[in-house]
C-alpha positions in Angstrom: 236.2 52.6 -32.8 232.7 53.0 -31.4 231.3 56.5 -31.7 230.8 56.4 -27.8 234.5 56.0 -27.3 235.8 58.7 -29.8 237.5 61.6 -28.1 235.8 64.9 -28.5 237.9 67.6 -30.0 238.5 70.6 -27.6 238.7 74.0 -29.1 241.6 76.1 -28.0 241.0 78.2 -25.0 242.3 81.8 -24.7 243.2 82.6 -21.3 241.3 85.9 -20.3 243.1 88.7 -18.7 242.4 89.0 -15.0 239.9 91.8 -14.3 240.9 94.3 -11.6 238.4 94.1 -8.7 238.3 95.8 -5.4 238.1 93.9 -2.1 234.6 95.1 -1.4 233.5 93.8 -4.7 235.0 90.4 -4.1 233.5 90.0 -0.8 230.1 91.1 -2.0 230.3 88.5 -4.9 231.2 85.6 -2.6 228.4 86.5 -0.2 226.0 86.6 -3.1 227.2 83.1 -4.3 226.9 81.7 -0.7 223.3 83.0 -0.5 222.3 81.9 -3.8 223.8 78.3 -3.9 221.3 76.6 -1.7 218.3 78.2 -3.4 217.9 75.5 -6.0 218.3 71.7 -5.7 221.1 70.1 -7.5 220.1 68.3 -10.6 219.3 64.6 -10.2 222.1 62.4 -11.3 221.5 60.5 -14.7 220.1 57.0 -14.3 222.7 54.4 -13.9 223.0 50.9 -12.6 225.9 49.8 -10.4 229.3 51.2 -11.7 231.7 48.4 -11.2 234.8 50.5 -11.1 238.1 49.8 -9.5 237.2 50.7 -6.0 234.0 48.8 -6.2 235.8 45.7 -7.3 238.5 46.2 -4.7 235.8 46.4 -1.9 234.0 43.2 -3.2 237.3 41.4 -3.5 238.6 42.4 0.0 235.2 41.2 1.5 235.2 37.9 -0.4 238.9 37.3 0.3 238.6 37.8 3.9 235.6 35.6 4.2 237.5 32.8 2.4 240.8 33.3 4.3 239.1 33.3 7.7 237.0 30.2 6.9 240.1 28.3 5.6 241.9 29.3 8.8 238.9 28.0 10.9 238.6 31.5 12.5 235.1 32.4 13.7 233.1 34.4 16.3 231.4 31.5 18.1 231.5 31.2 21.9 232.3 27.4 21.8 235.0 28.1 24.4 232.2 28.3 27.0 232.7 24.5 27.1 236.1 25.1 28.9 234.1 26.6 31.8 230.8 24.6 31.7 232.2 21.2 32.0 236.0 21.6 32.7 238.1 18.6 31.6 241.5 19.8 32.8 242.3 21.6 29.6 243.5 25.2 29.1 240.6 27.5 30.0 241.4 29.6 26.8 241.5 26.6 24.5 240.2 27.7 21.1 240.4 31.5 21.9 242.4 34.0 20.0 240.9 37.2 21.5 238.1 38.1 23.8 235.8 36.0 26.1 233.1 33.6 25.2 229.6 34.8 25.9 227.4 32.6 28.1 224.3 34.3 26.6 225.1 32.9 23.1 223.8 29.4 24.2 221.9 29.1 20.9 225.3 28.8 19.2 227.6 26.8 21.4 224.9 24.5 23.0 222.4 24.0 20.1 223.3 24.7 16.5 227.0 23.8 16.6 226.4 20.4 18.4 223.5 19.8 16.0 225.6 20.6 13.0 228.4 18.4 14.2 226.0 15.7 14.9 224.7 15.5 11.4 228.2 15.8 10.0 229.4 13.0 12.1 226.5 10.9 10.9 227.3 11.5 7.3 224.7 14.3 6.5 221.4 12.3 6.6 218.1 14.0 6.4 216.7 12.1 9.3 218.5 12.5 12.7 216.5 11.7 15.8 219.1 13.4 18.0 217.9 16.7 16.5 214.2 15.9 16.3 211.5 14.1 14.4 210.7 14.0 10.7 213.4 15.2 8.3 214.5 17.9 10.6 218.0 18.1 9.3 216.7 19.7 6.0 215.7 22.8 8.2 218.7 23.6 10.1 221.7 21.3 9.4 223.8 20.3 6.4 222.3 17.2 4.7 222.8 15.4 1.4 219.7 16.8 -0.4 219.1 19.0 -3.5 217.5 21.7 -1.2 221.0 22.5 0.0 221.4 24.3 -3.2 219.3 27.0 -1.7 221.2 27.0 1.6 224.7 28.6 0.8 225.5 28.8 4.5 225.9 24.9 4.4 227.9 24.6 1.3 231.2 24.5 3.1 230.2 21.2 4.7 230.5 19.4 1.4 234.0 20.3 0.4 235.8 21.5 3.5 237.0 20.0 6.7 234.5 20.1 9.7 236.0 23.0 11.5 236.5 25.0 8.3 232.9 24.3 7.3 231.6 25.6 10.7 233.7 28.7 10.2 232.2 29.1 6.7 228.7 28.8 8.1 229.3 31.5 10.7 231.3 33.9 8.5 228.9 33.6 5.7 226.4 35.7 7.5 228.9 38.6 7.9 230.2 38.2 4.3 226.6 38.4 3.0 225.7 41.5 5.0 229.0 43.2 4.0 228.7 42.5 0.3 225.1 42.4 -0.9 223.6 45.4 0.9 226.7 47.3 -0.5 225.3 46.5 -4.0 221.9 47.5 -2.9 223.1 50.9 -1.6 225.1 51.5 -4.8 221.8 51.3 -6.7 219.8 53.3 -4.2 222.4 56.1 -3.9 223.4 56.5 -7.5 226.8 54.8 -7.0 227.8 56.7 -3.9 230.7 54.5 -2.8 231.3 56.0 0.6 227.6 55.7 1.7 227.3 52.2 0.3 230.3 51.0 2.3 229.0 52.9 5.3 225.6 51.4 5.1 226.9 47.8 4.9 229.2 48.6 7.9 226.4 50.0 9.9 224.2 46.9 9.4 227.2 44.6 10.2 228.4 46.5 13.3 225.0 47.0 14.8 224.1 45.1 18.0 221.3 43.3 16.2 223.9 41.6 14.2 226.8 41.2 16.6 224.8 40.3 19.8 222.9 37.7 17.7 226.1 36.6 16.0 224.6 37.1 12.5 221.1 37.7 13.4 219.0 38.5 10.3 222.2 39.3 8.2 221.5 36.4 5.9 218.0 37.5 5.3 219.1 41.1 4.7 221.8 40.0 2.2 219.4 37.7 0.3 216.7 40.2 0.0 219.3 42.8 -1.3 220.4 40.3 -3.9 216.8 39.7 -4.9 216.3 43.6 -5.2 219.5 44.0 -7.3 218.8 41.2 -9.7 215.2 42.3 -10.1 216.4 45.7 -11.0 218.9 44.3 -13.5 216.2 42.3 -15.1 213.9 45.3 -15.7 216.5 48.0 -16.4 219.7 46.3 -17.3 221.0 46.3 -20.9 222.8 43.0 -21.4 223.0 40.2 -23.9 220.9 37.0 -23.7 223.6 35.3 -21.4 223.4 38.2 -19.1 219.7 38.2 -19.0 219.7 34.4 -18.2 222.2 35.0 -15.4 220.2 37.7 -13.8 217.2 35.6 -14.1 218.8 32.6 -12.5 220.2 34.8 -9.7 216.8 36.3 -9.1 215.0 32.9 -8.9 217.9 31.4 -6.7 217.9 34.3 -4.3 214.1 34.2 -3.9 214.1 30.4 -3.2 217.1 31.0 -0.7 215.0 33.6 1.0 212.2 31.1 1.3 214.5 28.4 2.7 215.4 30.6 5.6 212.1 29.4 7.2 212.0 32.1 9.8 208.8 34.2 9.1 209.4 36.7 12.1 212.2 38.1 10.0 211.1 37.1 6.4 207.7 38.7 6.5 208.5 42.2 7.6 211.8 42.3 5.6 210.0 41.0 2.6 207.6 44.0 2.7 210.5 46.3 3.2 212.3 45.3 0.1 209.1 44.9 -2.0 208.1 48.4 -1.0 211.6 49.6 -1.8 211.5 47.9 -5.2 208.2 49.3 -6.1 209.3 52.8 -5.1 212.5 52.4 -7.1 210.5 51.4 -10.2 208.2 54.5 -9.7 211.2 56.7 -9.2 212.7 55.6 -12.5 209.5 54.8 -14.4 210.8 57.0 -17.2 213.4 54.3 -18.0 210.7 51.8 -18.9 210.7 51.3 -22.7 209.0 48.0 -23.0 211.0 47.4 -26.1 211.8 43.9 -27.5 215.1 43.9 -25.3 213.2 44.6 -22.1 210.4 42.1 -22.8 213.1 39.4 -23.5 214.8 40.2 -20.1 211.3 39.9 -18.3 210.6 36.7 -20.1 213.9 35.1 -19.5 213.6 36.1 -15.8 210.1 34.7 -15.5 211.2 31.5 -17.4 214.2 30.9 -15.1 212.1 31.6 -12.0 209.5 29.1 -13.2 212.2 26.5 -13.9 213.8 26.9 -10.5 210.3 27.0 -8.9 209.3 23.8 -10.4 212.6 22.1 -9.1 212.0 23.6 -5.7 208.4 22.4 -5.5 209.6 18.9 -6.4 212.3 18.9 -3.8 210.2 20.7 -1.2 207.9 17.6 -1.0 210.6 16.0 1.3 210.5 19.1 3.7 206.8 19.8 3.7 205.8 17.2 6.4 208.5 18.6 8.7 207.2 22.2 8.1 203.7 21.0 8.8 204.8 19.3 12.0 206.6 22.5 13.1 203.4 24.6 12.4 201.4 22.3 14.6 203.6 22.3 17.6 202.6 24.1 20.8 205.8 26.2 20.5 206.7 27.9 18.4 203.6 26.6 16.4 201.5 28.6 14.0 202.1 32.2 15.4 199.0 34.4 15.4 199.9 37.8 16.7 198.1 41.1 16.5 201.0 43.2 17.6 200.8 45.8 20.2 203.1 44.2 22.9 205.7 46.8 22.5 209.6 46.8 22.3 211.8 44.6 24.5 213.3 47.9 25.6 212.2 50.9 23.5 212.8 52.2 20.0 215.6 54.4 21.2 217.5 52.1 23.6 220.5 51.8 21.2 221.3 55.5 21.9 222.4 54.3 25.3 223.9 50.9 24.6 227.2 51.9 26.0 225.6 52.0 29.4 224.6 48.3 29.3 226.5 45.0 29.0 225.6 41.2 29.2 225.9 41.5 32.9 224.3 44.9 33.5 220.8 45.6 32.0 217.3 46.1 33.3 215.8 42.8 34.2 212.6 43.6 32.3 214.7 43.8 29.1 215.0 40.0 29.1 218.8 39.9 28.0 221.2 41.9 26.0 220.6 39.9 22.8 216.7 40.2 23.0 216.8 43.9 23.4 219.4 44.5 20.6 218.4 46.2 17.3 219.6 49.3 15.5 220.2 53.0 15.9 217.3 55.0 14.5 217.1 58.5 13.1 213.8 58.0 11.5 211.7 60.7 13.5 214.1 63.5 12.5 214.3 62.3 8.9 210.4 61.9 8.5 210.0 65.4 10.0 212.5 66.9 7.5 210.9 65.1 4.6 207.4 66.4 5.6 208.6 70.0 5.9 210.4 69.7 2.6 207.3 68.4 0.9 205.1 71.2 2.3 207.5 73.8 1.1 208.7 72.4 -2.2 205.8 70.1 -3.1 208.3 67.4 -4.1 208.4 63.8 -3.0 210.9 61.0 -3.3 209.1 57.8 -3.7 211.7 55.6 -2.0 212.0 57.9 1.1 208.2 58.4 1.3 207.0 54.9 1.0 209.8 53.6 3.2 209.0 56.1 5.9 205.3 55.2 5.8 206.2 51.4 6.1 208.4 52.2 9.1 205.6 54.0 10.7 203.3 51.0 10.0 205.9 48.7 11.7 206.1 51.0 14.8 202.2 51.0 15.0 202.4 47.1 14.7 204.8 46.9 17.6 203.3 49.6 20.0 199.6 49.4 19.2 198.9 46.4 17.0 197.0 45.9 13.8 193.5 44.6 13.3 193.4 40.9 13.5 192.1 40.5 9.9 195.0 42.8 8.6 197.7 41.0 10.6 196.6 37.5 9.3 195.9 38.7 5.6 199.5 40.2 5.5 201.1 37.4 7.4 202.5 39.8 9.9 200.7 37.7 12.5 203.7 35.4 12.2 206.2 38.1 13.4 206.1 38.7 17.1 206.9 42.3 18.0 210.1 41.5 19.9 211.3 40.1 16.6 209.8 42.8 14.3 212.1 45.4 16.1 215.0 43.9 14.1 213.5 44.3 10.6 212.2 47.7 11.6 215.8 48.7 12.4 217.0 47.4 9.1 214.4 49.6 7.4 215.6 52.6 9.3 219.2 52.1 8.3 218.1 51.9 4.6 216.0 55.0 4.9 218.9 56.9 6.5 221.4 55.9 3.8 219.0 56.9 1.0 218.3 60.1 2.8 221.9 61.1 3.2 222.2 60.7 -0.5 219.2 62.7 -1.0 220.1 65.7 1.0 223.4 66.0 -0.7 221.3 67.2 -3.8 218.3 68.7 -2.0 218.5 71.6 0.5 215.9 73.9 2.1 216.9 77.4 2.7 215.2 78.8 5.7 215.6 81.8 8.0 217.9 81.7 11.0 215.0 81.4 13.2 213.7 78.3 11.4 217.2 76.7 11.7 217.4 77.3 15.4 213.8 75.9 15.7 214.9 72.8 13.8 217.9 72.4 15.9 215.8 72.8 19.1 213.4 70.1 17.7 216.2 67.7 17.3 217.6 68.4 20.7 214.1 67.9 22.2 213.7 64.6 20.4 217.0 63.3 21.9 216.0 64.6 25.3 212.7 62.6 24.8 214.8 59.4 24.2 216.7 60.1 27.4 213.5 60.5 29.4 212.0 57.3 28.0 215.1 55.4 28.9 215.4 56.8 32.3 211.8 55.6 33.0 212.3 52.1 31.3 215.6 51.2 33.0 214.3 50.8 36.6 216.9 53.1 38.0 219.8 51.4 36.2 220.6 54.7 34.4 221.3 58.0 36.1 220.6 61.4 34.6 224.2 62.5 34.6 225.2 59.3 32.6 223.0 60.4 29.7 224.6 63.8 29.3 227.2 62.8 26.7 224.9 60.5 24.6 222.3 63.2 24.5 225.0 65.7 23.2 226.4 63.1 20.7 223.0 62.1 19.3 221.8 65.6 19.1 224.8 66.3 16.9 224.0 63.4 14.6 220.3 64.2 14.3 221.2 67.9 13.5 223.4 66.7 10.8 220.3 65.2 9.2 218.2 68.4 9.2 217.4 69.2 5.7 217.6 73.0 6.3 221.0 72.8 8.0 223.9 73.0 5.5 227.0 71.2 6.8 230.2 70.6 5.0 231.4 67.1 5.0 228.0 65.9 6.3 228.3 62.4 5.1 231.8 61.9 6.5 231.0 63.3 9.8 227.8 61.2 10.2 229.3 58.0 9.0 232.4 58.5 11.1 230.5 59.2 14.2 228.1 56.2 13.8 231.0 53.8 13.1 232.9 55.0 16.1 229.8 54.6 18.3 229.2 51.0 17.0 232.9 50.0 17.2 232.5 48.5 20.8 229.9 46.0 19.5 232.8 44.3 17.6 234.3 43.2 20.9 231.1 41.3 22.0 231.9 38.1 20.5 235.2 36.3 20.8 237.6 35.6 18.0 238.0 31.9 18.1 239.7 29.2 16.0 238.5 25.6 15.5 236.1 23.6 17.7 238.6 22.0 20.1 236.5 22.9 23.2 234.0 20.4 21.8 235.8 18.0 19.7 238.8 17.5 22.1 236.7 17.4 25.2 237.1 14.3 27.2 233.3 13.4 27.2 233.2 13.9 23.3 236.1 11.7 22.7 234.9 9.0 25.2 231.5 8.8 23.7 232.8 8.7 20.2 235.2 5.9 21.1 232.3 3.8 22.5 230.2 4.4 19.5 233.0 3.4 17.1 233.2 0.0 18.9 229.4 -0.4 19.3 227.7 1.8 16.7 224.0 2.5 16.1 222.9 2.2 19.8 220.7 4.8 21.6 221.9 6.8 24.5 220.2 8.8 27.3 221.7 11.4 29.7 220.4 11.5 33.3 221.0 14.9 34.7 222.8 17.9 33.3 221.3 19.2 30.0 224.9 20.5 29.1 226.2 16.9 29.0 223.4 16.2 26.5 224.3 19.1 24.3 228.0 17.8 24.2 227.0 14.2 23.5 224.6 15.4 20.7 227.7 16.7 18.9 229.3 13.2 18.6 226.5 12.0 16.3 225.1 9.2 18.6 221.3 8.7 18.7 220.4 10.5 21.9 217.0 10.7 23.6 217.8 13.9 25.7 219.0 17.1 24.4 217.4 19.7 22.1 214.6 18.5 20.0 213.3 20.9 17.4 210.4 18.3 16.9 209.3 15.4 19.0 210.5 12.0 17.7 207.1 10.3 17.5 208.2 6.8 17.6 210.1 7.3 20.9 207.3 9.4 22.5 204.7 6.6 21.7 206.6 4.3 23.8 207.1 6.7 26.7 203.6 8.1 26.3 201.4 5.6 24.5 198.1 7.5 25.1 199.6 10.9 24.1 198.3 12.3 27.4 201.2 14.6 27.8 201.5 15.6 24.1 201.1 19.3 24.9 204.3 19.1 27.1 206.6 17.7 24.5 205.0 18.7 21.1 207.3 21.7 21.0 210.8 22.9 20.3 212.4 21.9 23.7 215.4 21.2 25.7 214.8 17.8 27.0 216.1 16.6 30.4 215.8 13.0 31.8 215.7 12.5 35.6 215.5 9.3 37.7 212.1 8.3 39.1 211.5 4.8 40.4 208.2 3.8 41.8 208.2 0.1 41.0 205.3 0.5 38.5 207.5 1.7 35.4 205.9 5.1 35.6 207.0 7.9 33.2 206.2 11.4 34.2 206.6 14.2 31.5 206.5 17.7 32.8 206.8 21.0 30.9 209.4 23.2 32.8 209.7 26.1 30.5 208.2 27.3 27.3 211.0 25.5 25.5 211.8 22.8 27.9 210.3 19.6 29.5 211.5 16.9 31.8 211.1 13.1 31.6 211.2 11.4 34.9 211.6 7.5 34.7 213.5 4.5 35.7 216.8 4.1 33.9 216.3 0.4 33.9 212.8 0.7 32.6 211.7 -2.0 30.1 210.7 0.9 27.8 214.4 1.6 27.3 214.9 -2.0 26.4 212.0 -1.7 23.8 213.6 1.5 22.4 217.1 -0.2 22.4 218.7 2.3 24.7 222.0 0.8 25.6 224.1 3.6 27.1 223.2 5.7 30.1 225.2 8.7 31.2 224.9 10.1 34.8 226.2 13.6 35.9 226.9 12.0 39.5 227.5 8.8 41.2 224.1 6.8 40.6 222.4 4.8 43.3 222.7 1.0 43.0 219.0 0.8 42.2 219.4 3.1 39.2 222.0 0.9 37.5 220.9 -2.5 38.6 220.6 -3.4 35.0 223.9 -1.9 33.8 227.6 -2.0 34.3 230.0 0.9 34.4 232.1 1.3 31.3 233.7 4.7 31.7 234.4 6.8 34.9 235.2 10.5 34.1 235.2 11.8 37.6 231.7 12.8 38.5 230.4 11.7 35.1 229.7 8.0 34.6 228.8 6.1 31.6 226.9 2.8 32.1 226.1 0.0 29.6 222.7 -1.7 30.0 223.2 -5.6 30.2 219.6 -6.5 29.9 218.8 -5.6 26.3 
């Protein structure tokens, strides 16, 4: 038996006789203990990595099991049932719904990425799909047969599951990631505080930034958490060679997965958050660095596996680079070059009053309920408490201090901006402030979880007057948030409506004061936050399958025609929603959402590239009829992310492009279809086949 597993012998204990004490003596002793207990901080817990005990394994197993079960059952939170309302085809209005209502605002889901995903799936997972855009656009945002998919776990389900199960996998993977991987992160940061770790993961998942965006930056947060955990295990772990190789591979894989997200507005600020956190963690535990042979081996193995994966990534990335370059050189979104200072969509504290808004009721200057959504913040009170504690005790926690400073830097970026040279050199210029508010919120959640673990061990004893002053400060801060939101909401909020939120969040902020000793602080705070965030879980519907799309009359009709006459190009004249639905079938469609312009097509429509600035963008493309007898083509930008092409449906250009099928959202005039014959009549929606090709 190992010497570490031997049981220690326990000497016999003699029970002492109870001493006789008076009531006055007992009371005075208890009062003395109560006064003396907070005077000294609790001893720091010994250094330990994640303790994979029974409850940790149970939590991880439950999260993983639910993810797999829901995906196999085709259950997800997409608003695809909106198609029952947008283009009714006589089917049940609740087709595909288990609970709740589809959200019209989630157009990015049901009208863009789901049709795009189905399009590439129906075409057999190619890397080139002109229905989605130019270049090898499928490598960026769709499942495709390419080695780079190794670094896109969201897409894995498409290669071994049915279509509906794979889409459910893709949706649910975001939530699975944010519930599992930040849990491991928090276990490290809190010294294996299980309750705080579960709470932190739930907080991230239940926040409006996750729910209103149906995943939001969950994948990025999860991957950066895994990157942090694997990095810590490489530096501090004590495992054999196989374990070292495993953690090295995991570190390299998670780093490359993070890069493959290709969304700098989240990647850049989140990357700094976790880098700062990692540096602070190493500073906090620098006494654990031994730099012995075992540790150097771990570092070497980690570097070697990273180099190997990096070499493969660079090799495969050559296929994607032209697409990324084309994206960077678009007019929108293009090469972002921001200096910050444009402010929040709403304000830093708007989540305190999120119960008072809905998708239908919000200040119009706040864009929409998705754009304004972020996370509850308690940073001001935490920062003030840490500052007071430092002044009194001259002690600093590196993780809390550096993270708080970085949060302040992000707030400055959002509200006031950074110098242009600093923004560009740090790549923060690629993160518009309306997007930075989400990574800022993630930083605030992490700060709060670490702080809750910290104040369980560190207390500041002050006079009653100081306690009252601190409580008054917390109350004043929450009153300030109410004042800001009253002014920001253009009369939507009334003073009396803010009374209960002010009391509620004053209570929560008081719980975080370092000189206020509260029994069951963690349970009270966690329970209150979870209760407050609970309504967010009702925002998205609970849906099953994709029947509102795949069983829709238009979808089935177009697929039937395509099966009989495959490989032909299509164009929709009129409703952009018909284009979205037709995109899902997998046909080559000129209209619809184009992440990049399809250059061979645009060279025919605009040979001199005179209107390049109108279509060189991520755009919703709509075709309209315009006949002037001269085969004119008018391309007009209608929104930042949309343009219209006005032309003759019987144009010779369509013949040159081999466009054979035309869909109209109305009864066309005879002159519009002088070159075509009707092949399908679905009420007001008509499909014509060109006969002059």
